[in-house]
Structures are given as C-alpha cells and as structure tokens.
KOLVOMAR-327717 format. One record per atom (N, C-alpha, C, O): x, z, y; residue in one letter; residue number from 1. Coordinates in Angstrom, 1 decimal, padded with zeros to 4 digits, always signed. Example, Ala and Ser with C-alpha at 12.3 -4.5 7.8 and 13.67 -1.06 7.14 Angstrom:
<gudrens>
<gudren <+013.2,+007.8,-005.7>,"A",1>,
<gudren <+012.3,+007.8,-004.5>,"A",1>,
<gudren <+013.2,+007.8,-003.3>,"A",1>,
<gudren <+014.2,+008.5,-003.3>,"A",1>,
<gudren <+012.8,+007.1,-002.2>,"S",2>,
<gudren <+013.7,+007.1,-001.1>,"S",2>,
<gudren <+012.9,+007.9,+000.0>,"S",2>,
<gudren <+013.4,+008.0,+001.1>,"S",2>,
</gudrens>
This chain:
<gudrens>
<gudren <+045.5,-092.2,-122.1>,"M",1>,
<gudren <+044.4,-092.0,-121.2>,"M",1>,
<gudren <+043.2,-092.9,-121.7>,"M",1>,
<gudren <+043.4,-094.1,-121.8>,"M",1>,
<gudren <+042.1,-092.3,-122.0>,"A",2>,
<gudren <+041.0,-093.0,-122.6>,"A",2>,
<gudren <+040.2,-093.6,-121.4>,"A",2>,
<gudren <+039.9,-093.0,-120.4>,"A",2>,
<gudren <+039.8,-094.8,-121.7>,"R",3>,
<gudren <+038.9,-095.5,-120.7>,"R",3>,
<gudren <+037.5,-095.6,-121.3>,"R",3>,
<gudren <+037.4,-095.6,-122.5>,"R",3>,
<gudren <+036.5,-095.8,-120.4>,"G",4>,
<gudren <+035.2,-096.1,-120.9>,"G",4>,
<gudren <+035.1,-097.4,-121.6>,"G",4>,
<gudren <+036.0,-098.3,-121.4>,"G",4>,
<gudren <+034.1,-097.6,-122.3>,"Q",5>,
<gudren <+033.9,-098.9,-123.0>,"Q",5>,
<gudren <+033.7,-100.0,-122.0>,"Q",5>,
<gudren <+033.0,-099.9,-121.0>,"Q",5>,
<gudren <+034.4,-101.1,-122.2>,"R",6>,
<gudren <+034.3,-102.2,-121.3>,"R",6>,
<gudren <+033.0,-102.9,-121.5>,"R",6>,
<gudren <+032.4,-103.0,-122.6>,"R",6>,
<gudren <+032.5,-103.4,-120.3>,"K",7>,
<gudren <+031.2,-104.1,-120.4>,"K",7>,
<gudren <+031.5,-105.6,-120.8>,"K",7>,
<gudren <+032.5,-106.2,-120.5>,"K",7>,
<gudren <+030.5,-106.1,-121.6>,"S",8>,
<gudren <+030.6,-107.5,-122.0>,"S",8>,
<gudren <+030.3,-108.3,-120.8>,"S",8>,
<gudren <+029.8,-107.9,-119.8>,"S",8>,
<gudren <+030.7,-109.6,-120.9>,"L",9>,
<gudren <+030.4,-110.5,-119.9>,"L",9>,
<gudren <+029.0,-110.6,-119.5>,"L",9>,
<gudren <+028.6,-110.7,-118.4>,"L",9>,
<gudren <+028.1,-110.6,-120.6>,"D",10>,
<gudren <+026.7,-110.7,-120.4>,"D",10>,
<gudren <+026.2,-109.5,-119.6>,"D",10>,
<gudren <+025.3,-109.6,-118.7>,"D",10>,
<gudren <+026.7,-108.3,-119.9>,"E",11>,
<gudren <+026.3,-107.1,-119.2>,"E",11>,
<gudren <+026.7,-107.2,-117.7>,"E",11>,
<gudren <+026.0,-106.7,-116.8>,"E",11>,
<gudren <+027.9,-107.7,-117.5>,"K",12>,
<gudren <+028.4,-107.8,-116.1>,"K",12>,
<gudren <+027.5,-108.8,-115.3>,"K",12>,
<gudren <+027.1,-108.6,-114.1>,"K",12>,
<gudren <+027.1,-109.9,-115.9>,"I",13>,
<gudren <+026.3,-110.9,-115.3>,"I",13>,
<gudren <+024.9,-110.3,-115.0>,"I",13>,
<gudren <+024.4,-110.5,-113.9>,"I",13>,
<gudren <+024.4,-109.6,-116.0>,"E",14>,
<gudren <+023.1,-108.9,-115.8>,"E",14>,
<gudren <+023.1,-107.9,-114.6>,"E",14>,
<gudren <+022.2,-107.8,-113.8>,"E",14>,
<gudren <+024.2,-107.1,-114.6>,"A",15>,
<gudren <+024.3,-106.1,-113.5>,"A",15>,
<gudren <+024.4,-106.8,-112.1>,"A",15>,
<gudren <+023.8,-106.3,-111.2>,"A",15>,
<gudren <+025.1,-107.9,-112.0>,"K",16>,
<gudren <+025.2,-108.6,-110.8>,"K",16>,
<gudren <+023.9,-109.2,-110.4>,"K",16>,
<gudren <+023.5,-109.2,-109.2>,"K",16>,
<gudren <+023.1,-109.7,-111.4>,"Q",17>,
<gudren <+021.8,-110.3,-111.1>,"Q",17>,
<gudren <+020.9,-109.2,-110.6>,"Q",17>,
<gudren <+020.1,-109.5,-109.7>,"Q",17>,
<gudren <+020.9,-108.0,-111.1>,"E",18>,
<gudren <+020.1,-106.9,-110.7>,"E",18>,
<gudren <+020.4,-106.6,-109.3>,"E",18>,
<gudren <+019.6,-106.3,-108.5>,"E",18>,
<gudren <+021.7,-106.6,-108.9>,"I",19>,
<gudren <+022.1,-106.3,-107.5>,"I",19>,
<gudren <+021.6,-107.3,-106.6>,"I",19>,
<gudren <+021.0,-107.0,-105.5>,"I",19>,
<gudren <+021.7,-108.6,-107.0>,"I",20>,
<gudren <+021.2,-109.7,-106.1>,"I",20>,
<gudren <+019.7,-109.6,-106.0>,"I",20>,
<gudren <+019.2,-109.7,-104.9>,"I",20>,
<gudren <+019.0,-109.3,-107.0>,"D",21>,
<gudren <+017.6,-109.2,-107.0>,"D",21>,
<gudren <+017.2,-108.0,-106.0>,"D",21>,
<gudren <+016.2,-108.2,-105.2>,"D",21>,
<gudren <+017.9,-106.9,-106.1>,"A",22>,
<gudren <+017.6,-105.8,-105.2>,"A",22>,
<gudren <+017.8,-106.1,-103.8>,"A",22>,
<gudren <+017.1,-105.8,-102.9>,"A",22>,
<gudren <+018.9,-106.8,-103.6>,"L",23>,
<gudren <+019.3,-107.2,-102.2>,"L",23>,
<gudren <+018.2,-108.2,-101.6>,"L",23>,
<gudren <+017.9,-108.1,-100.5>,"L",23>,
<gudren <+017.8,-109.2,-102.5>,"L",24>,
<gudren <+016.7,-110.1,-102.0>,"L",24>,
<gudren <+015.4,-109.4,-101.7>,"L",24>,
<gudren <+014.8,-109.7,-100.7>,"L",24>,
<gudren <+015.1,-108.4,-102.5>,"T",25>,
<gudren <+013.9,-107.6,-102.2>,"T",25>,
<gudren <+014.1,-106.9,-100.8>,"T",25>,
<gudren <+013.2,-106.8,-100.0>,"T",25>,
<gudren <+015.3,-106.3,-100.6>,"R",26>,
<gudren <+015.6,-105.6,-099.4>,"R",26>,
<gudren <+015.5,-106.6,-098.2>,"R",26>,
<gudren <+014.9,-106.2,-097.1>,"R",26>,
<gudren <+016.0,-107.8,-098.3>,"I",27>,
<gudren <+016.0,-108.8,-097.3>,"I",27>,
<gudren <+014.5,-109.1,-096.9>,"I",27>,
<gudren <+014.2,-109.2,-095.7>,"I",27>,
<gudren <+013.7,-109.3,-097.9>,"E",28>,
<gudren <+012.3,-109.6,-097.7>,"E",28>,
<gudren <+011.6,-108.5,-096.9>,"E",28>,
<gudren <+010.8,-108.7,-096.0>,"E",28>,
<gudren <+011.9,-107.3,-097.3>,"S",29>,
<gudren <+011.3,-106.1,-096.7>,"S",29>,
<gudren <+011.8,-106.0,-095.2>,"S",29>,
<gudren <+011.0,-105.7,-094.3>,"S",29>,
<gudren <+013.1,-106.3,-095.0>,"E",30>,
<gudren <+013.6,-106.3,-093.6>,"E",30>,
<gudren <+013.0,-107.4,-092.8>,"E",30>,
<gudren <+012.7,-107.2,-091.6>,"E",30>,
<gudren <+012.8,-108.6,-093.4>,"K",31>,
<gudren <+012.2,-109.7,-092.7>,"K",31>,
<gudren <+010.7,-109.3,-092.2>,"K",31>,
<gudren <+010.3,-109.6,-091.1>,"K",31>,
<gudren <+010.0,-108.7,-093.1>,"A",32>,
<gudren <+008.6,-108.3,-092.8>,"A",32>,
<gudren <+008.6,-107.3,-091.7>,"A",32>,
<gudren <+007.8,-107.3,-090.8>,"A",32>,
<gudren <+009.5,-106.3,-091.7>,"E",33>,
<gudren <+009.6,-105.3,-090.7>,"E",33>,
<gudren <+010.0,-106.0,-089.3>,"E",33>,
<gudren <+009.4,-105.6,-088.3>,"E",33>,
<gudren <+010.9,-106.9,-089.4>,"L",34>,
<gudren <+011.3,-107.7,-088.2>,"L",34>,
<gudren <+010.1,-108.4,-087.6>,"L",34>,
<gudren <+009.9,-108.4,-086.4>,"L",34>,
<gudren <+009.3,-109.1,-088.4>,"A",35>,
<gudren <+008.1,-109.8,-088.0>,"A",35>,
<gudren <+007.1,-108.9,-087.3>,"A",35>,
<gudren <+006.5,-109.2,-086.3>,"A",35>,
<gudren <+007.0,-107.7,-087.9>,"E",36>,
<gudren <+006.1,-106.7,-087.3>,"E",36>,
<gudren <+006.6,-106.3,-085.9>,"E",36>,
<gudren <+005.8,-106.1,-085.0>,"E",36>,
<gudren <+007.8,-106.0,-085.8>,"L",37>,
<gudren <+008.4,-105.6,-084.5>,"L",37>,
<gudren <+008.3,-106.7,-083.5>,"L",37>,
<gudren <+008.0,-106.5,-082.3>,"L",37>,
<gudren <+008.5,-108.0,-083.9>,"L",38>,
<gudren <+008.4,-109.1,-082.9>,"L",38>,
<gudren <+007.0,-109.3,-082.5>,"L",38>,
<gudren <+006.7,-109.6,-081.3>,"L",38>,
<gudren <+006.0,-109.1,-083.4>,"E",39>,
<gudren <+004.6,-109.2,-083.0>,"E",39>,
<gudren <+004.2,-108.1,-082.1>,"E",39>,
<gudren <+003.5,-108.3,-081.1>,"E",39>,
<gudren <+004.7,-106.9,-082.3>,"A",40>,
<gudren <+004.4,-105.7,-081.4>,"A",40>,
<gudren <+005.0,-106.0,-080.0>,"A",40>,
<gudren <+004.4,-105.7,-079.0>,"A",40>,
<gudren <+006.2,-106.6,-080.0>,"K",41>,
<gudren <+006.8,-106.9,-078.7>,"K",41>,
<gudren <+006.0,-108.0,-078.0>,"K",41>,
<gudren <+005.7,-107.9,-076.8>,"K",41>,
<gudren <+005.6,-109.0,-078.7>,"R",42>,
<gudren <+004.8,-110.1,-078.1>,"R",42>,
<gudren <+003.5,-109.6,-077.6>,"R",42>,
<gudren <+003.0,-109.9,-076.5>,"R",42>,
<gudren <+002.8,-108.7,-078.3>,"L",43>,
<gudren <+001.5,-108.1,-077.8>,"L",43>,
<gudren <+001.8,-107.3,-076.6>,"L",43>,
<gudren <+000.9,-107.3,-075.7>,"L",43>,
<gudren <+002.9,-106.5,-076.5>,"K",44>,
<gudren <+003.2,-105.7,-075.4>,"K",44>,
<gudren <+003.4,-106.6,-074.1>,"K",44>,
<gudren <+002.9,-106.3,-073.0>,"K",44>,
<gudren <+004.1,-107.7,-074.3>,"E",45>,
<gudren <+004.3,-108.6,-073.2>,"E",45>,
<gudren <+003.0,-109.3,-072.8>,"E",45>,
<gudren <+002.8,-109.4,-071.6>,"E",45>,
<gudren <+002.2,-109.7,-073.7>,"L",46>,
<gudren <+000.9,-110.3,-073.3>,"L",46>,
<gudren <+000.0,-109.3,-072.6>,"L",46>,
<gudren <-000.7,-109.6,-071.7>,"L",46>,
<gudren <+000.1,-108.0,-073.1>,"E",47>,
<gudren <-000.7,-107.0,-072.4>,"E",47>,
<gudren <-000.3,-106.8,-070.9>,"E",47>,
<gudren <-001.1,-106.6,-070.0>,"E",47>,
<gudren <+001.0,-106.9,-070.7>,"S",48>,
<gudren <+001.6,-106.8,-069.4>,"S",48>,
<gudren <+001.1,-107.9,-068.5>,"S",48>,
<gudren <+000.7,-107.7,-067.3>,"S",48>,
<gudren <+001.1,-109.1,-069.0>,"V",49>,
<gudren <+000.7,-110.3,-068.3>,"V",49>,
<gudren <-000.8,-110.2,-068.0>,"V",49>,
<gudren <-001.3,-110.5,-066.9>,"V",49>,
<gudren <-001.6,-109.7,-069.0>,"S",50>,
<gudren <-003.0,-109.6,-068.9>,"S",50>,
<gudren <-003.4,-108.6,-067.8>,"S",50>,
<gudren <-004.3,-108.8,-067.0>,"S",50>,
<gudren <-002.6,-107.5,-067.7>,"E",51>,
<gudren <-002.8,-106.5,-066.7>,"E",51>,
<gudren <-002.6,-107.0,-065.3>,"E",51>,
<gudren <-003.3,-106.8,-064.4>,"E",51>,
<gudren <-001.5,-107.9,-065.2>,"M",52>,
<gudren <-001.2,-108.5,-063.9>,"M",52>,
<gudren <-002.3,-109.4,-063.5>,"M",52>,
<gudren <-002.6,-109.4,-062.3>,"M",52>,
<gudren <-002.8,-110.2,-064.4>,"I",53>,
<gudren <-003.9,-111.2,-064.1>,"I",53>,
<gudren <-005.1,-110.4,-063.6>,"I",53>,
<gudren <-005.7,-110.8,-062.6>,"I",53>,
<gudren <-005.4,-109.3,-064.3>,"E",54>,
<gudren <-006.6,-108.5,-064.0>,"E",54>,
<gudren <-006.3,-107.8,-062.6>,"E",54>,
<gudren <-007.3,-107.8,-061.8>,"E",54>,
<gudren <-005.1,-107.3,-062.4>,"E",55>,
<gudren <-004.8,-106.7,-061.1>,"E",55>,
<gudren <-005.0,-107.6,-059.9>,"E",55>,
<gudren <-005.5,-107.1,-058.9>,"E",55>,
<gudren <-004.6,-108.8,-060.1>,"Y",56>,
<gudren <-004.8,-109.8,-059.0>,"Y",56>,
<gudren <-006.1,-110.5,-059.0>,"Y",56>,
<gudren <-006.4,-111.3,-058.1>,"Y",56>,
<gudren <-007.0,-110.2,-059.9>,"G",57>,
<gudren <-008.3,-110.7,-060.0>,"G",57>,
<gudren <-008.3,-112.2,-060.2>,"G",57>,
<gudren <-009.2,-113.0,-059.7>,"G",57>,
<gudren <-007.4,-112.7,-061.0>,"L",58>,
<gudren <-007.3,-114.1,-061.3>,"L",58>,
<gudren <-008.1,-114.5,-062.5>,"L",58>,
<gudren <-008.3,-113.7,-063.4>,"L",58>,
<gudren <-008.5,-115.7,-062.6>,"E",59>,
<gudren <-009.2,-116.3,-063.7>,"E",59>,
<gudren <-008.1,-117.0,-064.6>,"E",59>,
<gudren <-007.1,-117.5,-064.1>,"E",59>,
<gudren <-008.4,-117.0,-065.9>,"P",60>,
<gudren <-007.4,-117.7,-066.8>,"P",60>,
<gudren <-007.0,-119.1,-066.4>,"P",60>,
<gudren <-005.9,-119.5,-066.5>,"P",60>,
<gudren <-008.0,-119.9,-066.0>,"D",61>,
<gudren <-007.7,-121.3,-065.6>,"D",61>,
<gudren <-006.9,-121.3,-064.3>,"D",61>,
<gudren <-006.1,-122.2,-064.2>,"D",61>,
<gudren <-007.0,-120.3,-063.4>,"E",62>,
<gudren <-006.1,-120.3,-062.2>,"E",62>,
<gudren <-004.7,-120.0,-062.7>,"E",62>,
<gudren <-003.8,-120.6,-062.1>,"E",62>,
<gudren <-004.5,-119.1,-063.6>,"V",63>,
<gudren <-003.2,-118.8,-064.1>,"V",63>,
<gudren <-002.6,-120.0,-064.8>,"V",63>,
<gudren <-001.4,-120.3,-064.6>,"V",63>,
<gudren <-003.4,-120.7,-065.6>,"A",64>,
<gudren <-002.9,-121.8,-066.3>,"A",64>,
<gudren <-002.5,-122.9,-065.3>,"A",64>,
<gudren <-001.4,-123.6,-065.5>,"A",64>,
<gudren <-003.3,-123.1,-064.3>,"Q",65>,
<gudren <-002.9,-124.1,-063.3>,"Q",65>,
<gudren <-001.7,-123.7,-062.5>,"Q",65>,
<gudren <-000.8,-124.6,-062.3>,"Q",65>,
<gudren <-001.5,-122.5,-062.1>,"A",66>,
<gudren <-000.3,-122.0,-061.5>,"A",66>,
<gudren <+000.9,-122.2,-062.3>,"A",66>,
<gudren <+002.0,-122.6,-061.8>,"A",66>,
<gudren <+000.8,-121.9,-063.6>,"L",67>,
<gudren <+001.9,-122.1,-064.5>,"L",67>,
<gudren <+002.3,-123.6,-064.7>,"L",67>,
<gudren <+003.5,-123.9,-064.7>,"L",67>,
<gudren <+001.3,-124.4,-064.8>,"Q",68>,
<gudren <+001.5,-125.8,-064.9>,"Q",68>,
<gudren <+002.2,-126.4,-063.7>,"Q",68>,
<gudren <+003.1,-127.2,-063.8>,"Q",68>,
<gudren <+001.8,-125.9,-062.5>,"Q",69>,
<gudren <+002.5,-126.4,-061.2>,"Q",69>,
<gudren <+003.9,-125.9,-061.2>,"Q",69>,
<gudren <+004.8,-126.7,-060.8>,"Q",69>,
<gudren <+004.2,-124.7,-061.6>,"F",70>,
<gudren <+005.5,-124.2,-061.7>,"F",70>,
<gudren <+006.4,-125.0,-062.7>,"F",70>,
<gudren <+007.5,-125.4,-062.3>,"F",70>,
<gudren <+005.8,-125.3,-063.8>,"L",71>,
<gudren <+006.6,-126.0,-064.8>,"L",71>,
<gudren <+006.8,-127.5,-064.4>,"L",71>,
<gudren <+007.9,-128.0,-064.6>,"L",71>,
<gudren <+005.8,-128.1,-063.7>,"D",72>,
<gudren <+006.0,-129.4,-063.1>,"D",72>,
<gudren <+007.1,-129.4,-062.1>,"D",72>,
<gudren <+008.0,-130.3,-062.1>,"D",72>,
<gudren <+007.1,-128.5,-061.2>,"S",73>,
<gudren <+008.2,-128.4,-060.2>,"S",73>,
<gudren <+009.5,-128.2,-060.8>,"S",73>,
<gudren <+010.5,-128.7,-060.3>,"S",73>,
<gudren <+009.6,-127.3,-061.7>,"K",74>,
<gudren <+010.9,-127.0,-062.4>,"K",74>,
<gudren <+011.4,-128.3,-063.1>,"K",74>,
<gudren <+012.6,-128.6,-063.1>,"K",74>,
<gudren <+010.5,-129.0,-063.8>,"Q",75>,
<gudren <+010.9,-130.2,-064.5>,"Q",75>,
<gudren <+011.4,-131.3,-063.5>,"Q",75>,
<gudren <+012.3,-132.0,-063.8>,"Q",75>,
<gudren <+010.8,-131.4,-062.3>,"Q",76>,
<gudren <+011.2,-132.3,-061.3>,"Q",76>,
<gudren <+012.6,-131.9,-060.8>,"Q",76>,
<gudren <+013.4,-132.8,-060.5>,"Q",76>,
<gudren <+012.8,-130.6,-060.6>,"E",77>,
<gudren <+014.2,-130.1,-060.2>,"E",77>,
<gudren <+015.2,-130.5,-061.2>,"E",77>,
<gudren <+016.3,-130.9,-060.8>,"E",77>,
<gudren <+014.9,-130.3,-062.4>,"E",78>,
<gudren <+015.9,-130.6,-063.5>,"E",78>,
<gudren <+016.2,-132.1,-063.6>,"E",78>,
<gudren <+017.3,-132.5,-063.9>,"E",78>,
<gudren <+015.1,-132.9,-063.4>,"A",79>,
<gudren <+015.3,-134.4,-063.4>,"A",79>,
<gudren <+016.1,-134.9,-062.3>,"A",79>,
<gudren <+016.8,-135.9,-062.4>,"A",79>,
<gudren <+016.0,-134.3,-061.1>,"S",80>,
<gudren <+016.8,-134.7,-060.0>,"S",80>,
<gudren <+018.2,-134.1,-059.9>,"S",80>,
<gudren <+019.0,-134.6,-059.1>,"S",80>,
<gudren <+018.5,-133.2,-060.8>,"A",81>,
<gudren <+019.8,-132.6,-060.8>,"A",81>,
<gudren <+020.9,-133.4,-061.5>,"A",81>,
<gudren <+022.0,-133.0,-061.6>,"A",81>,
</gudrens>
C-alpha cells in the first residue's frame, strides 16, 4: 500500500504555525465582534435609563444625587453587617 510522501519536520512546523496564525486572527476578529456587542448592549441600557430620567422629568444632577444617596446607604448597610 503506497503512502503519500511524508512531510519534513520543517513543513510540519510551518503548517502548525499557519494554523496558529489563522486561529489568532480569528480570535482577534471574535474579540472585536464581542466588543461591538458589548458596546451595543451598553448603549441600549443607557438609552433605557435616559428614557426613564426623561419620563420622570429629572435633571442629571438629581439622578446623580439620588444614586449617591443610594450608594452611601448601601455602603453603610454593608459596613454594619
């Protein structure tokens, strides 16, 4: 039974390096797509918060103050627990 010509060690190394390079390119592409999806999610969440602020007729400083009060009270609860 005839077999194909065996690859030299250098050819095997080169083939593996090409596979690794292709995978690294793919990883970078997937990372970029993930970053885009995360940014889209963040913008959607911010839009939802913005709509809520507008719906209640609040000013940004009022929202910031309310959040700060909430965080302060939460921090006090955690400190006393």
